[in-house]
N, C-alpha and C positions, 0 to 999 in steps of 0.2 A: 504494500500500500504506500501511496505517496505522501509521506509526512512532510508538511510544509512549515509548521511552526509548533514549538513546544514551550509551554509555560510551566511553572512549578507543578501544578496538579492537573493540567489539561493539555490537549493538543488539537491541532487542526490538520485534517488529512483529506486527500482525494482518494476515492476507491476506484478500482477498475471494474469493468463490465457494468457500468451504471447507466441510468436513464437521464435524458435531458430534462430540464435545463441544467446548465453547469451549476454545481453546488459543492460545498465542502461539508465534512462531518466534524463536529466538535465532540471529543471524547473526554469525559470528566468522571471522577469516581461516583458522582451523584446521578449520572445519566448521560444521555447522548442528545445531540441536537443536529439539525441540518440547516445550514445557512445558504440561501440562494443569492446570487449576485445582484438580484433586483431588490434585496433587502428583506425578503420574506424569510421567516424563521419557523421551523417546526421543532418544538422543544419537548424533550422527554426527561426533565429533571435537572438540567444544567442551571446553576444559579444565574440570576439576572445580571450580576456584575460580570460574570464570565461571558455571557452572551454579548454584553456591551463591548467588552474588550475584544472578543473574537470578531464581532461585526466591524469594529474599527480597523482591525488588522486586514480583514477581507476587503474592505473598501480601499485600503491603501496598496493592496497587492493583487489587484484584479488580473493584470497581465500574467503574473506568475501562476495564478490559479488556472487561468485558461490554458497556459502552456502545459501544465501538469495534467490537466483534464484531457487534453489531446493526447499526451504521451500515454496515459493510463487507459484511455477509452477508444483510441483509434490505432490499434497496433498495425504495423506494416504488413502487407500481404506477403505470404511466403511462397 
């Protein structure tokens, strides 16, 4: 899995074999969340402060997220 960012108790990653639109997963001991590049969030137990921090990181690193998404979800033909 494409880990993009890690903080003390949580991380942001892109997973392979995923569905559009482009999004990242936030993994925290309290739960998981999905953050979409348009700002939408699906939260399953991640604290609000972590969602705010992760959302700010996502907004500042959109190009990096898109590149990793392409790498993980559009493998080259063999």
